[in-house]
CHARMM-style PDB file with segment names, atoms N, HN, CA, C and O in Angstrom:
ATOM      1  N   UNK     1      88.937  36.371 -27.375  1.00  0.00      PROA
ATOM      2  CA  UNK     1      89.622  37.650 -27.391  1.00  0.00      PROA
ATOM      3  C   UNK     1      88.596  38.739 -27.698  1.00  0.00      PROA
ATOM      4  O   UNK     1      87.751  38.578 -28.578  1.00  0.00      PROA
ATOM      5  N   UNK     2      88.677  39.824 -26.979  1.00  0.00      PROA
ATOM      6  HN  UNK     2      89.363  39.955 -26.263  1.00  0.00      PROA
ATOM      7  CA  UNK     2      87.787  40.946 -27.189  1.00  0.00      PROA
ATOM      8  C   UNK     2      88.520  42.015 -27.991  1.00  0.00      PROA
ATOM      9  O   UNK     2      89.656  42.372 -27.681  1.00  0.00      PROA
ATOM     10  N   UNK     3      87.853  42.517 -29.023  1.00  0.00      PROA
ATOM     11  HN  UNK     3      86.930  42.227 -29.274  1.00  0.00      PROA
ATOM     12  CA  UNK     3      88.427  43.546 -29.869  1.00  0.00      PROA
ATOM     13  C   UNK     3      87.744  44.874 -29.606  1.00  0.00      PROA
ATOM     14  O   UNK     3      86.576  44.913 -29.222  1.00  0.00      PROA
ATOM     15  N   UNK     4      88.477  45.970 -29.814  1.00  0.00      PROA
ATOM     16  HN  UNK     4      89.426  45.939 -30.126  1.00  0.00      PROA
ATOM     17  CA  UNK     4      87.848  47.277 -29.810  1.00  0.00      PROA
ATOM     18  C   UNK     4      87.151  47.450 -31.162  1.00  0.00      PROA
ATOM     19  O   UNK     4      87.406  46.699 -32.104  1.00  0.00      PROA
ATOM     20  N   UNK     5      86.279  48.435 -31.243  1.00  0.00      PROA
ATOM     21  HN  UNK     5      86.071  49.045 -30.478  1.00  0.00      PROA
ATOM     22  CA  UNK     5      85.616  48.684 -32.522  1.00  0.00      PROA
ATOM     23  C   UNK     5      86.619  49.105 -33.586  1.00  0.00      PROA
ATOM     24  O   UNK     5      86.450  48.760 -34.756  1.00  0.00      PROA
ATOM     25  N   UNK     6      87.643  49.834 -33.213  1.00  0.00      PROA
ATOM     26  HN  UNK     6      87.780  50.115 -32.263  1.00  0.00      PROA
ATOM     27  CA  UNK     6      88.708  50.212 -34.162  1.00  0.00      PROA
ATOM     28  C   UNK     6      89.411  48.961 -34.670  1.00  0.00      PROA
ATOM     29  O   UNK     6      89.685  48.846 -35.864  1.00  0.00      PROA
ATOM     30  N   UNK     7      89.707  48.020 -33.771  1.00  0.00      PROA
ATOM     31  HN  UNK     7      89.484  48.114 -32.801  1.00  0.00      PROA
ATOM     32  CA  UNK     7      90.361  46.778 -34.189  1.00  0.00      PROA
ATOM     33  C   UNK     7      89.464  45.976 -35.112  1.00  0.00      PROA
ATOM     34  O   UNK     7      89.942  45.374 -36.074  1.00  0.00      PROA
ATOM     35  N   UNK     8      88.172  45.962 -34.832  1.00  0.00      PROA
ATOM     36  HN  UNK     8      87.783  46.451 -34.051  1.00  0.00      PROA
ATOM     37  CA  UNK     8      87.229  45.257 -35.718  1.00  0.00      PROA
ATOM     38  C   UNK     8      87.245  45.882 -37.109  1.00  0.00      PROA
ATOM     39  O   UNK     8      87.308  45.173 -38.113  1.00  0.00      PROA
ATOM     40  N   UNK     9      87.189  47.205 -37.164  1.00  0.00      PROA
ATOM     41  HN  UNK     9      87.138  47.781 -36.348  1.00  0.00      PROA
ATOM     42  CA  UNK     9      87.193  47.903 -38.449  1.00  0.00      PROA
ATOM     43  C   UNK     9      88.513  47.692 -39.186  1.00  0.00      PROA
ATOM     44  O   UNK     9      88.521  47.476 -40.398  1.00  0.00      PROA
ATOM     45  N   UNK    10      89.610  47.753 -38.469  1.00  0.00      PROA
ATOM     46  HN  UNK    10      89.604  47.928 -37.484  1.00  0.00      PROA
ATOM     47  CA  UNK    10      90.926  47.536 -39.090  1.00  0.00      PROA
ATOM     48  C   UNK    10      91.066  46.109 -39.604  1.00  0.00      PROA
ATOM     49  O   UNK    10      91.627  45.879 -40.676  1.00  0.00      PROA
ATOM     50  N   UNK    11      90.551  45.150 -38.832  1.00  0.00      PROA
ATOM     51  HN  UNK    11      90.096  45.336 -37.962  1.00  0.00      PROA
ATOM     52  CA  UNK    11      90.601  43.741 -39.255  1.00  0.00      PROA
ATOM     53  C   UNK    11      89.831  43.556 -40.550  1.00  0.00      PROA
ATOM     54  O   UNK    11      90.279  42.857 -41.458  1.00  0.00      PROA
ATOM     55  N   UNK    12      88.654  44.197 -40.627  1.00  0.00      PROA
ATOM     56  HN  UNK    12      88.290  44.765 -39.889  1.00  0.00      PROA
ATOM     57  CA  UNK    12      87.867  44.079 -41.848  1.00  0.00      PROA
ATOM     58  C   UNK    12      88.543  44.803 -43.012  1.00  0.00      PROA
ATOM     59  O   UNK    12      88.511  44.314 -44.141  1.00  0.00      PROA
ATOM     60  N   UNK    13      89.150  45.950 -42.756  1.00  0.00      PROA
ATOM     61  HN  UNK    13      89.176  46.347 -41.839  1.00  0.00      PROA
ATOM     62  CA  UNK    13      89.841  46.687 -43.817  1.00  0.00      PROA
ATOM     63  C   UNK    13      90.957  45.838 -44.420  1.00  0.00      PROA
ATOM     64  O   UNK    13      91.163  45.851 -45.634  1.00  0.00      PROA
ATOM     65  N   UNK    14      91.671  45.107 -43.584  1.00  0.00      PROA
ATOM     66  HN  UNK    14      91.504  45.097 -42.598  1.00  0.00      PROA
ATOM     67  CA  UNK    14      92.729  44.219 -44.078  1.00  0.00      PROA
ATOM     68  C   UNK    14      92.145  43.163 -45.009  1.00  0.00      PROA
ATOM     69  O   UNK    14      92.678  42.910 -46.089  1.00  0.00      PROA
ATOM     70  N   UNK    15      91.050  42.554 -44.582  1.00  0.00      PROA
ATOM     71  HN  UNK    15      90.617  42.760 -43.705  1.00  0.00      PROA
ATOM     72  CA  UNK    15      90.398  41.540 -45.423  1.00  0.00      PROA
ATOM     73  C   UNK    15      89.827  42.151 -46.696  1.00  0.00      PROA
ATOM     74  O   UNK    15      89.931  41.565 -47.773  1.00  0.00      PROA
ATOM     75  N   UNK    16      89.228  43.319 -46.571  1.00  0.00      PROA
ATOM     76  HN  UNK    16      89.144  43.795 -45.695  1.00  0.00      PROA
ATOM     77  CA  UNK    16      88.619  43.978 -47.716  1.00  0.00      PROA
ATOM     78  C   UNK    16      89.668  44.346 -48.760  1.00  0.00      PROA
ATOM     79  O   UNK    16      89.446  44.170 -49.958  1.00  0.00      PROA
ATOM     80  N   UNK    17      90.804  44.853 -48.307  1.00  0.00      PROA
ATOM     81  HN  UNK    17      90.984  44.995 -47.334  1.00  0.00      PROA
ATOM     82  CA  UNK    17      91.872  45.214 -49.237  1.00  0.00      PROA
ATOM     83  C   UNK    17      92.475  44.000 -49.921  1.00  0.00      PROA
ATOM     84  O   UNK    17      92.965  44.102 -51.046  1.00  0.00      PROA
ATOM     85  N   UNK    18      92.445  42.856 -49.257  1.00  0.00      PROA
ATOM     86  HN  UNK    18      92.047  42.774 -48.343  1.00  0.00      PROA
ATOM     87  CA  UNK    18      92.971  41.619 -49.845  1.00  0.00      PROA
ATOM     88  C   UNK    18      91.947  40.920 -50.729  1.00  0.00      PROA
ATOM     89  O   UNK    18      92.287  39.977 -51.443  1.00  0.00      PROA
ATOM     90  N   UNK    19      90.704  41.370 -50.689  1.00  0.00      PROA
ATOM     91  HN  UNK    19      90.427  42.136 -50.109  1.00  0.00      PROA
ATOM     92  CA  UNK    19      89.622  40.683 -51.396  1.00  0.00      PROA
ATOM     93  C   UNK    19      89.799  40.729 -52.911  1.00  0.00      PROA
ATOM     94  O   UNK    19      89.539  39.745 -53.604  1.00  0.00      PROA
ATOM     95  N   UNK    20      90.243  41.877 -53.416  1.00  0.00      PROA
ATOM     96  HN  UNK    20      90.454  42.675 -52.852  1.00  0.00      PROA
ATOM     97  CA  UNK    20      90.422  42.057 -54.855  1.00  0.00      PROA
ATOM     98  C   UNK    20      91.344  43.247 -55.076  1.00  0.00      PROA
ATOM     99  O   UNK    20      91.743  43.920 -54.125  1.00  0.00      PROA
ATOM    100  N   UNK    21      91.674  43.498 -56.317  1.00  0.00      PROA
ATOM    101  HN  UNK    21      91.349  42.952 -57.089  1.00  0.00      PROA
ATOM    102  CA  UNK    21      92.540  44.634 -56.649  1.00  0.00      PROA
ATOM    103  C   UNK    21      91.760  45.929 -56.821  1.00  0.00      PROA
ATOM    104  O   UNK    21      92.352  46.967 -57.115  1.00  0.00      PROA
ATOM    105  N   UNK    22      90.436  45.886 -56.644  1.00  0.00      PROA
ATOM    106  HN  UNK    22      89.956  45.042 -56.405  1.00  0.00      PROA
ATOM    107  CA  UNK    22      89.617  47.083 -56.820  1.00  0.00      PROA
ATOM    108  C   UNK    22      89.712  47.993 -55.604  1.00  0.00      PROA
ATOM    109  O   UNK    22      90.372  47.678 -54.613  1.00  0.00      PROA
ATOM    110  N   UNK    23      89.033  49.132 -55.708  1.00  0.00      PROA
ATOM    111  HN  UNK    23      88.497  49.388 -56.512  1.00  0.00      PROA
ATOM    112  CA  UNK    23      88.944  50.066 -54.590  1.00  0.00      PROA
ATOM    113  C   UNK    23      88.187  49.392 -53.436  1.00  0.00      PROA
ATOM    114  O   UNK    23      87.339  48.531 -53.673  1.00  0.00      PROA
ATOM    115  N   UNK    24      88.486  49.775 -52.202  1.00  0.00      PROA
ATOM    116  HN  UNK    24      89.174  50.474 -52.009  1.00  0.00      PROA
ATOM    117  CA  UNK    24      87.844  49.128 -51.054  1.00  0.00      PROA
ATOM    118  C   UNK    24      86.310  49.146 -51.112  1.00  0.00      PROA
ATOM    119  O   UNK    24      85.676  48.154 -50.755  1.00  0.00      PROA
ATOM    120  N   UNK    25      85.706  50.252 -51.555  1.00  0.00      PROA
ATOM    121  HN  UNK    25      86.222  51.058 -51.845  1.00  0.00      PROA
ATOM    122  CA  UNK    25      84.242  50.304 -51.573  1.00  0.00      PROA
ATOM    123  C   UNK    25      83.671  49.356 -52.625  1.00  0.00      PROA
ATOM    124  O   UNK    25      82.612  48.763 -52.419  1.00  0.00      PROA
ATOM    125  N   UNK    26      84.364  49.212 -53.743  1.00  0.00      PROA
ATOM    126  HN  UNK    26      85.224  49.694 -53.910  1.00  0.00      PROA
ATOM    127  CA  UNK    26      83.951  48.232 -54.766  1.00  0.00      PROA
ATOM    128  C   UNK    26      84.082  46.830 -54.185  1.00  0.00      PROA
ATOM    129  O   UNK    26      83.200  45.990 -54.363  1.00  0.00      PROA
ATOM    130  N   UNK    27      85.185  46.584 -53.491  1.00  0.00      PROA
ATOM    131  HN  UNK    27      85.902  47.267 -53.347  1.00  0.00      PROA
ATOM    132  CA  UNK    27      85.385  45.279 -52.847  1.00  0.00      PROA
ATOM    133  C   UNK    27      84.279  44.979 -51.846  1.00  0.00      PROA
ATOM    134  O   UNK    27      83.842  43.834 -51.725  1.00  0.00      PROA
ATOM    135  N   UNK    28      83.824  46.005 -51.126  1.00  0.00      PROA
ATOM    136  HN  UNK    28      84.179  46.935 -51.225  1.00  0.00      PROA
ATOM    137  CA  UNK    28      82.748  45.806 -50.148  1.00  0.00      PROA
ATOM    138  C   UNK    28      81.490  45.290 -50.847  1.00  0.00      PROA
ATOM    139  O   UNK    28      80.883  44.318 -50.398  1.00  0.00      PROA
ATOM    140  N   UNK    29      81.105  45.932 -51.932  1.00  0.00      PROA
ATOM    141  HN  UNK    29      81.598  46.722 -52.297  1.00  0.00      PROA
ATOM    142  CA  UNK    29      79.921  45.485 -52.677  1.00  0.00      PROA
ATOM    143  C   UNK    29      80.082  44.072 -53.197  1.00  0.00      PROA
ATOM    144  O   UNK    29      79.162  43.259 -53.109  1.00  0.00      PROA
ATOM    145  N   UNK    30      81.267  43.780 -53.744  1.00  0.00      PROA
ATOM    146  HN  UNK    30      82.015  44.440 -53.815  1.00  0.00      PROA
ATOM    147  CA  UNK    30      81.525  42.430 -54.265  1.00  0.00      PROA
ATOM    148  C   UNK    30      81.509  41.396 -53.146  1.00  0.00      PROA
ATOM    149  O   UNK    30      80.975  40.300 -53.317  1.00  0.00      PROA
ATOM    150  N   UNK    31      82.088  41.741 -52.011  1.00  0.00      PROA
ATOM    151  HN  UNK    31      82.522  42.631 -51.872  1.00  0.00      PROA
ATOM    152  CA  UNK    31      82.120  40.833 -50.866  1.00  0.00      PROA
ATOM    153  C   UNK    31      80.705  40.536 -50.378  1.00  0.00      PROA
ATOM    154  O   UNK    31      80.371  39.386 -50.090  1.00  0.00      PROA
ATOM    155  N   UNK    32      79.880  41.568 -50.286  1.00  0.00      PROA
ATOM    156  HN  UNK    32      80.151  42.502 -50.520  1.00  0.00      PROA
ATOM    157  CA  UNK    32      78.494  41.362 -49.843  1.00  0.00      PROA
ATOM    158  C   UNK    32      77.711  40.532 -50.854  1.00  0.00      PROA
ATOM    159  O   UNK    32      76.947  39.647 -50.469  1.00  0.00      PROA
ATOM    160  N   UNK    33      77.895  40.808 -52.135  1.00  0.00      PROA
ATOM    161  HN  UNK    33      78.516  41.527 -52.448  1.00  0.00      PROA
ATOM    162  CA  UNK    33      77.206  40.019 -53.166  1.00  0.00      PROA
ATOM    163  C   UNK    33      77.647  38.559 -53.108  1.00  0.00      PROA
ATOM    164  O   UNK    33      76.822  37.652 -53.219  1.00  0.00      PROA
ATOM    165  N   UNK    34      78.950  38.335 -52.932  1.00  0.00      PROA
ATOM    166  HN  UNK    34      79.620  39.072 -52.841  1.00  0.00      PROA
ATOM    167  CA  UNK    34      79.448  36.960 -52.829  1.00  0.00      PROA
ATOM    168  C   UNK    34      78.896  36.276 -51.582  1.00  0.00      PROA
ATOM    169  O   UNK    34      78.607  35.080 -51.609  1.00  0.00      PROA
ATOM    170  N   UNK    35      78.748  37.026 -50.489  1.00  0.00      PROA
ATOM    171  HN  UNK    35      78.983  37.998 -50.467  1.00  0.00      PROA
ATOM    172  CA  UNK    35      78.149  36.458 -49.276  1.00  0.00      PROA
ATOM    173  C   UNK    35      76.697  36.057 -49.552  1.00  0.00      PROA
ATOM    174  O   UNK    35      76.227  35.030 -49.062  1.00  0.00      PROA
ATOM    175  N   UNK    36      75.995  36.868 -50.333  1.00  0.00      PROA
ATOM    176  HN  UNK    36      76.376  37.703 -50.730  1.00  0.00      PROA
ATOM    177  CA  UNK    36      74.616  36.527 -50.703  1.00  0.00      PROA
ATOM    178  C   UNK    36      74.578  35.261 -51.551  1.00  0.00      PROA
ATOM    179  O   UNK    36      73.720  34.400 -51.354  1.00  0.00      PROA
ATOM    180  N   UNK    37      75.509  35.150 -52.496  1.00  0.00      PROA
ATOM    181  HN  UNK    37      76.206  35.849 -52.657  1.00  0.00      PROA
ATOM    182  CA  UNK    37      75.590  33.929 -53.308  1.00  0.00      PROA
ATOM    183  C   UNK    37      75.856  32.719 -52.425  1.00  0.00      PROA
ATOM    184  O   UNK    37      75.229  31.672 -52.587  1.00  0.00      PROA
ATOM    185  N   UNK    38      76.796  32.869 -51.484  1.00  0.00      PROA
ATOM    186  HN  UNK    38      77.306  33.719 -51.353  1.00  0.00      PROA
ATOM    187  CA  UNK    38      77.135  31.771 -50.589  1.00  0.00      PROA
ATOM    188  C   UNK    38      75.919  31.343 -49.776  1.00  0.00      PROA
ATOM    189  O   UNK    38      75.644  30.151 -49.637  1.00  0.00      PROA
ATOM    190  N   UNK    39      75.196  32.316 -49.242  1.00  0.00      PROA
ATOM    191  HN  UNK    39      75.419  33.284 -49.355  1.00  0.00      PROA
ATOM    192  CA  UNK    39      73.992  32.002 -48.460  1.00  0.00      PROA
ATOM    193  C   UNK    39      72.970  31.269 -49.323  1.00  0.00      PROA
ATOM    194  O   UNK    39      72.383  30.276 -48.894  1.00  0.00      PROA
ATOM    195  N   UNK    40      72.764  31.758 -50.524  1.00  0.00      PROA
ATOM    196  HN  UNK    40      73.240  32.565 -50.873  1.00  0.00      PROA
ATOM    197  CA  UNK    40      71.790  31.138 -51.427  1.00  0.00      PROA
ATOM    198  C   UNK    40      72.160  29.681 -51.713  1.00  0.00      PROA
ATOM    199  O   UNK    40      71.303  28.799 -51.667  1.00  0.00      PROA
ATOM    200  N   UNK    41      73.416  29.437 -52.003  1.00  0.00      PROA
ATOM    201  HN  UNK    41      74.112  30.153 -52.040  1.00  0.00      PROA
ATOM    202  CA  UNK    41      73.860  28.086 -52.356  1.00  0.00      PROA
ATOM    203  C   UNK    41      73.932  27.141 -51.161  1.00  0.00      PROA
ATOM    204  O   UNK    41      73.935  25.922 -51.331  1.00  0.00      PROA
ATOM    205  N   UNK    42      73.989  27.699 -49.955  1.00  0.00      PROA
ATOM    206  HN  UNK    42      73.986  28.689 -49.817  1.00  0.00      PROA
ATOM    207  CA  UNK    42      74.120  26.865 -48.754  1.00  0.00      PROA
ATOM    208  C   UNK    42      72.882  26.915 -47.866  1.00  0.00      PROA
ATOM    209  O   UNK    42      72.931  26.552 -46.691  1.00  0.00      PROA
ATOM    210  N   UNK    43      71.773  27.370 -48.444  1.00  0.00      PROA
ATOM    211  HN  UNK    43      71.733  27.665 -49.399  1.00  0.00      PROA
ATOM    212  CA  UNK    43      70.488  27.403 -47.743  1.00  0.00      PROA
ATOM    213  C   UNK    43      70.528  28.177 -46.432  1.00  0.00      PROA
ATOM    214  O   UNK    43      69.974  27.745 -45.421  1.00  0.00      PROA
ATOM    215  N   UNK    44      71.192  29.327 -46.469  1.00  0.00      PROA
ATOM    216  HN  UNK    44      71.642  29.677 -47.290  1.00  0.00      PROA
ATOM    217  CA  UNK    44      71.199  30.253 -45.342  1.00  0.00      PROA
ATOM    218  C   UNK    44      70.493  31.533 -45.773  1.00  0.00      PROA
ATOM    219  O   UNK    44      70.475  31.870 -46.957  1.00  0.00      PROA
ATOM    220  N   UNK    45      69.925  32.227 -44.831  1.00  0.00      PROA
ATOM    221  HN  UNK    45      69.940  31.953 -43.870  1.00  0.00      PROA
ATOM    222  CA  UNK    45      69.239  33.483 -45.122  1.00  0.00      PROA
ATOM    223  C   UNK    45      70.193  34.646 -44.853  1.00  0.00      PROA
ATOM    224  O   UNK    45      70.560  34.905 -43.707  1.00  0.00      PROA
ATOM    225  N   UNK    46      70.590  35.344 -45.919  1.00  0.00      PROA
ATOM    226  HN  UNK    46      70.291  35.134 -46.850  1.00  0.00      PROA
ATOM    227  CA  UNK    46      71.490  36.480 -45.776  1.00  0.00      PROA
ATOM    228  C   UNK    46      70.883  37.538 -44.852  1.00  0.00      PROA
ATOM    229  O   UNK    46      71.584  38.112 -44.018  1.00  0.00      PROA
ATOM    230  N   UNK    47      69.590  37.793 -45.001  1.00  0.00      PROA
ATOM    231  HN  UNK    47      69.022  37.327 -45.679  1.00  0.00      PROA
ATOM    232  CA  UNK    47      68.940  38.815 -44.182  1.00  0.00      PROA
ATOM    233  C   UNK    47      69.008  38.473 -42.694  1.00  0.00      PROA
ATOM    234  O   UNK    47      69.129  39.370 -41.859  1.00  0.00      PROA
ATOM    235  N   UNK    48      68.930  37.185 -42.357  1.00  0.00      PROA
ATOM    236  HN  UNK    48      68.832  36.457 -43.036  1.00  0.00      PROA
ATOM    237  CA  UNK    48      69.061  36.779 -40.956  1.00  0.00      PROA
ATOM    238  C   UNK    48      70.472  37.078 -40.445  1.00  0.00      PROA
ATOM    239  O   UNK    48      70.644  37.572 -39.330  1.00  0.00      PROA
ATOM    240  N   UNK    49      71.466  36.778 -41.260  1.00  0.00      PROA
ATOM    241  HN  UNK    49      71.327  36.377 -42.165  1.00  0.00      PROA
ATOM    242  CA  UNK    49      72.852  37.066 -40.881  1.00  0.00      PROA
ATOM    243  C   UNK    49      73.056  38.574 -40.744  1.00  0.00      PROA
ATOM    244  O   UNK    49      73.756  39.032 -39.840  1.00  0.00      PROA
ATOM    245  N   UNK    50      72.447  39.335 -41.636  1.00  0.00      PROA
ATOM    246  HN  UNK    50      71.879  38.963 -42.370  1.00  0.00      PROA
ATOM    247  CA  UNK    50      72.552  40.790 -41.572  1.00  0.00      PROA
ATOM    248  C   UNK    50      71.877  41.334 -40.315  1.00  0.00      PROA
ATOM    249  O   UNK    50      72.399  42.245 -39.673  1.00  0.00      PROA
ATOM    250  N   UNK    51      70.729  40.782 -39.967  1.00  0.00      PROA
ATOM    251  HN  UNK    51      70.305  40.042 -40.489  1.00  0.00      PROA
ATOM    252  CA  UNK    51      70.058  41.181 -38.725  1.00  0.00      PROA
ATOM    253  C   UNK    51      70.930  40.888 -37.508  1.00  0.00      PROA
ATOM    254  O   UNK    51      71.018  41.709 -36.595  1.00  0.00      PROA
ATOM    255  N   UNK    52      71.571  39.731 -37.491  1.00  0.00      PROA
ATOM    256  HN  UNK    52      71.500  39.065 -38.233  1.00  0.00      PROA
ATOM    257  CA  UNK    52      72.470  39.364 -36.393  1.00  0.00      PROA
ATOM    258  C   UNK    52      73.652  40.328 -36.339  1.00  0.00      PROA
ATOM    259  O   UNK    52      74.057  40.769 -35.263  1.00  0.00      PROA
ATOM    260  N   UNK    53      74.202  40.651 -37.513  1.00  0.00      PROA
ATOM    261  HN  UNK    53      73.873  40.292 -38.387  1.00  0.00      PROA
ATOM    262  CA  UNK    53      75.322  41.594 -37.568  1.00  0.00      PROA
ATOM    263  C   UNK    53      74.907  42.959 -37.026  1.00  0.00      PROA
ATOM    264  O   UNK    53      75.678  43.609 -36.320  1.00  0.00      PROA
ATOM    265  N   UNK    54      73.689  43.393 -37.356  1.00  0.00      PROA
ATOM    266  HN  UNK    54      73.063  42.865 -37.930  1.00  0.00      PROA
ATOM    267  CA  UNK    54      73.203  44.681 -36.852  1.00  0.00      PROA
ATOM    268  C   UNK    54      73.057  44.656 -35.325  1.00  0.00      PROA
ATOM    269  O   UNK    54      73.374  45.637 -34.651  1.00  0.00      PROA
ATOM    270  N   UNK    55      72.580  43.537 -34.789  1.00  0.00      PROA
ATOM    271  HN  UNK    55      72.323  42.741 -35.336  1.00  0.00      PROA
ATOM    272  CA  UNK    55      72.469  43.417 -33.335  1.00  0.00      PROA
ATOM    273  C   UNK    55      73.849  43.481 -32.683  1.00  0.00      PROA
ATOM    274  O   UNK    55      74.021  44.127 -31.650  1.00  0.00      PROA
ATOM    275  N   UNK    56      74.832  42.809 -33.288  1.00  0.00      PROA
ATOM    276  HN  UNK    56      74.692  42.284 -34.128  1.00  0.00      PROA
ATOM    277  CA  UNK    56      76.189  42.844 -32.751  1.00  0.00      PROA
ATOM    278  C   UNK    56      76.730  44.267 -32.797  1.00  0.00      PROA
ATOM    279  O   UNK    56      77.324  44.739 -31.828  1.00  0.00      PROA
ATOM    280  N   UNK    57      76.528  44.949 -33.913  1.00  0.00      PROA
ATOM    281  HN  UNK    57      76.045  44.566 -34.701  1.00  0.00      PROA
ATOM    282  CA  UNK    57      76.999  46.323 -34.047  1.00  0.00      PROA
ATOM    283  C   UNK    57      76.379  47.217 -32.982  1.00  0.00      PROA
ATOM    284  O   UNK    57      77.078  47.983 -32.318  1.00  0.00      PROA
ATOM    285  N   UNK    58      75.067  47.114 -32.825  1.00  0.00      PROA
ATOM    286  HN  UNK    58      74.500  46.492 -33.364  1.00  0.00      PROA
ATOM    287  CA  UNK    58      74.382  47.927 -31.822  1.00  0.00      PROA
ATOM    288  C   UNK    58      74.941  47.669 -30.428  1.00  0.00      PROA
ATOM    289  O   UNK    58      75.181  48.610 -29.671  1.00  0.00      PROA
ATOM    290  N   UNK    59      75.149  46.409 -30.089  1.00  0.00      PROA
ATOM    291  HN  UNK    59      74.954  45.645 -30.704  1.00  0.00      PROA
ATOM    292  CA  UNK    59      75.678  46.051 -28.771  1.00  0.00      PROA
ATOM    293  C   UNK    59      77.103  46.568 -28.598  1.00  0.00      PROA
ATOM    294  O   UNK    59      77.457  47.073 -27.532  1.00  0.00      PROA
ATOM    295  N   UNK    60      77.917  46.444 -29.637  1.00  0.00      PROA
ATOM    296  HN  UNK    60      77.630  46.033 -30.503  1.00  0.00      PROA
ATOM    297  CA  UNK    60      79.303  46.897 -29.553  1.00  0.00      PROA
ATOM    298  C   UNK    60      79.387  48.419 -29.471  1.00  0.00      PROA
ATOM    299  O   UNK    60      80.226  48.953 -28.745  1.00  0.00      PROA
ATOM    300  N   UNK    61      78.534  49.115 -30.201  1.00  0.00      PROA
ATOM    301  HN  UNK    61      77.852  48.681 -30.790  1.00  0.00      PROA
ATOM    302  CA  UNK    61      78.523  50.574 -30.113  1.00  0.00      PROA
ATOM    303  C   UNK    61      78.032  51.035 -28.749  1.00  0.00      PROA
ATOM    304  O   UNK    61      78.554  52.001 -28.192  1.00  0.00      PROA
ATOM    305  N   UNK    62      77.032  50.348 -28.209  1.00  0.00      PROA
ATOM    306  HN  UNK    62      76.608  49.563 -28.661  1.00  0.00      PROA
ATOM    307  CA  UNK    62      76.531  50.679 -26.874  1.00  0.00      PROA
ATOM    308  C   UNK    62      77.621  50.437 -25.833  1.00  0.00      PROA
ATOM    309  O   UNK    62      77.852  51.272 -24.958  1.00  0.00      PROA
ATOM    310  N   UNK    63      78.278  49.306 -25.934  1.00  0.00      PROA
ATOM    311  HN  UNK    63      78.091  48.628 -26.645  1.00  0.00      PROA
ATOM    312  CA  UNK    63      79.366  48.995 -25.009  1.00  0.00      PROA
ATOM    313  C   UNK    63      80.456  50.056 -25.096  1.00  0.00      PROA
ATOM    314  O   UNK    63      80.994  50.493 -24.078  1.00  0.00      PROA
ATOM    315  N   UNK    64      80.776  50.466 -26.324  1.00  0.00      PROA
ATOM    316  HN  UNK    64      80.339  50.111 -27.150  1.00  0.00      PROA
ATOM    317  CA  UNK    64      81.781  51.501 -26.532  1.00  0.00      PROA
ATOM    318  C   UNK    64      81.350  52.809 -25.872  1.00  0.00      PROA
ATOM    319  O   UNK    64      82.163  53.471 -25.228  1.00  0.00      PROA
ATOM    320  N   UNK    65      80.091  53.183 -26.026  1.00  0.00      PROA
ATOM    321  HN  UNK    65      79.431  52.645 -26.550  1.00  0.00      PROA
ATOM    322  CA  UNK    65      79.589  54.418 -25.429  1.00  0.00      PROA
ATOM    323  C   UNK    65      79.627  54.347 -23.911  1.00  0.00      PROA
ATOM    324  O   UNK    65      79.924  55.337 -23.243  1.00  0.00      PROA
ATOM    325  N   UNK    66      79.324  53.170 -23.367  1.00  0.00      PROA
ATOM    326  HN  UNK    66      79.082  52.365 -23.909  1.00  0.00      PROA
ATOM    327  CA  UNK    66      79.325  53.003 -21.911  1.00  0.00      PROA
ATOM    328  C   UNK    66      80.749  53.031 -21.345  1.00  0.00      PROA
ATOM    329  O   UNK    66      80.962  53.354 -20.176  1.00  0.00      PROA
ATOM    330  N   UNK    67      81.710  52.687 -22.193  1.00  0.00      PROA
ATOM    331  HN  UNK    67      81.537  52.424 -23.142  1.00  0.00      PROA
ATOM    332  CA  UNK    67      83.115  52.713 -21.768  1.00  0.00      PROA
ATOM    333  C   UNK    67      83.750  54.084 -21.988  1.00  0.00      PROA
ATOM    334  O   UNK    67      84.966  54.237 -21.868  1.00  0.00      PROA
ATOM    335  N   UNK    68      82.936  55.064 -22.306  1.00  0.00      PROA
ATOM    336  HN  UNK    68      81.948  54.940 -22.404  1.00  0.00      PROA
ATOM    337  CA  UNK    68      83.457  56.409 -22.487  1.00  0.00      PROA
ATOM    338  C   UNK    68      83.881  56.724 -23.906  1.00  0.00      PROA
ATOM    339  O   UNK    68      84.635  57.670 -24.133  1.00  0.00      PROA
ATOM    340  N   UNK    69      83.405  55.943 -24.863  1.00  0.00      PROA
ATOM    341  HN  UNK    69      82.793  55.174 -24.678  1.00  0.00      PROA
ATOM    342  CA  UNK    69      83.712  56.228 -26.265  1.00  0.00      PROA
ATOM    343  C   UNK    69      85.060  55.726 -26.727  1.00  0.00      PROA
ATOM    344  O   UNK    69      85.564  56.175 -27.756  1.00  0.00      PROA
ATOM    345  N   UNK    70      85.657  54.806 -25.990  1.00  0.00      PROA
ATOM    346  HN  UNK    70      85.247  54.442 -25.154  1.00  0.00      PROA
ATOM    347  CA  UNK    70      86.928  54.239 -26.435  1.00  0.00      PROA
ATOM    348  C   UNK    70      86.710  53.395 -27.671  1.00  0.00      PROA
ATOM    349  O   UNK    70      85.903  52.465 -27.676  1.00  0.00      PROA
ATOM    350  N   UNK    71      87.429  53.726 -28.700  1.00  0.00      PROA
ATOM    351  HN  UNK    71      88.084  54.482 -28.697  1.00  0.00      PROA
ATOM    352  CA  UNK    71      87.303  52.999 -29.956  1.00  0.00      PROA
ATOM    353  C   UNK    71      88.310  51.917 -29.912  1.00  0.00      PROA
ATOM    354  OT1 UNK    71      88.423  51.139 -30.859  1.00  0.00      PROA
TER     355      UNK     71
END
């Protein structure tokens, strides 16, 4: 299934709001820190995952721009 960038952001907002009872931005920091802990304990490189995420973001934003800016 292909999502729009708005759908991707909304999907993450739903998860972020369910993550904890804190404010969404606090939850974001906690979620990222927990992801770092998970990577450390499971012998994964968080920075590699972050680089991959950045590549996906760049590609999705480019695709969005090529489609006329449809979010």
